[in-house]
C-alpha positions as CSV (number, residue, x, y, z in Angstrom):
1,M,189.0,43.3,-78.7
2,L,185.3,43.4,-77.8
3,N,184.2,45.5,-74.8
4,R,181.6,43.2,-73.1
5,K,179.3,44.7,-70.5
6,G,176.8,42.8,-68.3
7,F,176.5,39.7,-66.2
8,T,176.8,36.1,-67.2
9,L,173.9,33.6,-66.6
10,V,175.9,31.8,-63.9
11,E,176.5,35.1,-62.0
12,L,172.8,35.9,-62.1
13,M,171.9,32.4,-60.9
14,I,174.3,32.7,-58.0
15,V,172.7,36.0,-57.0
16,V,169.2,34.5,-57.2
17,A,170.3,31.5,-55.0
18,I,171.8,33.8,-52.4
19,I,168.6,35.9,-52.3
20,G,166.6,32.6,-51.9
21,I,168.7,31.5,-49.0
22,L,168.4,34.8,-47.2
23,A,164.6,34.8,-47.7
24,A,164.4,31.2,-46.3
25,I,166.1,32.4,-43.2
26,A,164.3,35.7,-42.8
27,V,160.6,34.7,-43.4
28,P,160.3,32.4,-40.3
29,N,162.0,35.0,-38.1
30,F,159.6,37.6,-39.4
31,M,156.6,35.4,-38.7
32,S,157.9,34.7,-35.2
33,M,158.2,38.5,-34.5
34,Q,154.7,39.1,-35.8
35,Y,153.3,36.4,-33.5
36,K,155.2,37.8,-30.5
37,T,153.8,41.3,-31.2
38,K,150.3,40.0,-31.4
39,R,150.7,37.9,-28.3
40,S,151.9,41.0,-26.3
41,E,148.3,42.2,-26.1
42,V,147.5,39.7,-23.4
43,P,150.0,40.8,-20.7
44,M,149.1,44.4,-21.4
45,N,145.4,43.8,-20.9
46,M,146.2,41.7,-17.8
47,K,148.0,44.7,-16.2
48,A,145.0,46.8,-16.9
49,I,142.7,44.2,-15.3
50,K,145.0,44.0,-12.3
51,T,144.8,47.8,-11.9
52,S,141.0,47.6,-12.1
53,E,140.8,44.8,-9.5
54,E,142.9,46.9,-7.1
55,A,140.7,49.9,-7.6
56,Y,137.6,47.9,-7.1
57,K,139.1,46.4,-3.9
58,A,139.9,49.8,-2.6
59,A,136.4,51.1,-3.2
60,D,134.3,48.0,-2.2
61,N,136.7,45.9,-0.1
62,V,136.3,42.8,-2.3
63,Y,137.8,41.4,-5.4
64,V,135.6,40.6,-8.4
65,T,135.5,37.1,-10.1
66,A,135.2,37.2,-13.9
67,S,134.6,34.1,-16.0
68,A,136.7,33.4,-19.1
69,Y,135.8,35.9,-21.8
70,P,135.8,35.5,-24.8
71,A,135.3,31.8,-24.2
72,S,138.5,30.9,-26.1
73,P,141.3,32.9,-27.7
74,A,141.3,33.4,-31.5
75,A,143.9,34.2,-34.2
76,N,141.7,37.0,-35.5
77,P,140.6,39.8,-33.1
78,Q,137.2,39.4,-31.5
79,V,134.7,42.1,-30.6
80,W,134.4,42.6,-26.8
81,D,130.7,42.6,-25.7
82,A,130.7,44.4,-22.4
83,T,127.2,43.1,-21.5
84,A,128.3,39.5,-21.9
85,S,131.8,39.7,-20.4
86,G,131.1,37.6,-17.3
87,G,132.1,39.9,-14.5
88,F,134.4,42.3,-16.3
89,E,131.5,44.8,-16.6
90,T,131.3,44.8,-12.8
91,L,135.0,45.3,-12.5
92,G,134.7,48.3,-14.9
93,W,137.4,47.1,-17.3
94,L,136.9,47.3,-21.0
95,P,139.6,46.8,-23.7
96,D,140.4,49.6,-26.1
97,A,139.7,47.5,-29.2
98,K,139.0,44.0,-30.4
99,V,140.9,41.3,-28.5
100,R,142.8,38.2,-29.5
101,G,143.1,36.7,-26.0
102,S,140.8,35.2,-23.5
103,Y,140.8,36.5,-19.9
104,A,139.5,35.2,-16.6
105,V,139.8,36.3,-13.0
106,S,139.4,34.0,-10.0
107,T,139.5,35.1,-6.4
108,T,141.2,32.8,-4.0
109,S,140.3,34.8,-0.9
110,N,139.4,38.4,0.0
111,T,143.1,39.2,-0.1
112,D,144.2,37.7,-3.5
113,F,143.1,37.0,-7.0
114,T,144.5,35.2,-10.1
115,I,144.2,36.5,-13.6
116,T,144.6,34.0,-16.5
117,G,145.2,35.1,-20.0
118,L,145.3,32.8,-23.0
119,A,146.4,33.6,-26.6
120,D,146.4,31.6,-29.8
121,V,147.6,34.2,-32.4
122,D,148.8,31.6,-34.9
123,G,145.6,29.6,-34.9
124,D,147.2,26.2,-34.3
125,G,145.2,25.3,-31.2
126,D,148.1,25.6,-28.7
127,N,147.5,28.4,-26.3
128,A,150.1,30.6,-24.8
129,S,149.2,31.1,-21.1
130,Y,149.9,34.0,-18.8
131,T,149.1,34.3,-15.1
132,A,149.2,37.2,-12.7
133,T,148.2,37.7,-9.1
134,S,147.7,40.7,-6.9
135,S,151.4,40.6,-6.0
136,T,152.9,39.4,-9.4
137,A,153.0,40.8,-12.9
138,P,151.8,38.8,-15.9
139,N,154.1,35.9,-16.5
140,L,154.3,33.5,-19.5
141,T,153.7,30.0,-18.1
142,T,154.1,28.1,-21.4
143,A,157.1,27.8,-23.7
144,R,158.3,31.0,-25.3
145,D,157.7,29.6,-28.8
146,V,154.0,28.9,-28.2
147,Y,151.9,31.6,-29.9
């Protein structure tokens, strides 16, 4: 009797098929998690902008309006130019690094402001939108699967 060791071709093909199915399930989930992580930059920066607005209000008794900067969000991080940031330099807020999102602050009165943050980390043209006010934290206002 022969002592055969090893796997048959059918067994190897079954293993390859199983690995292919698992990869087909895992890759989209992995991409989704990457997009969520990149998009999380926007609410973090908005919290910092909100803190800067409150500090400016405490010192100067007025909120600062800042136009949308950068003009539109991008999939790749953009350099923040403090001298062209449309009001953020007055506010004294500067991000720690390049940004993927676009930020704007509008003042509705001397007692409230609205911060808008947009993100398009997957580059498809659909923007994830966040809003925050003096009394609310950043809140996602688009569908959860918009990146």
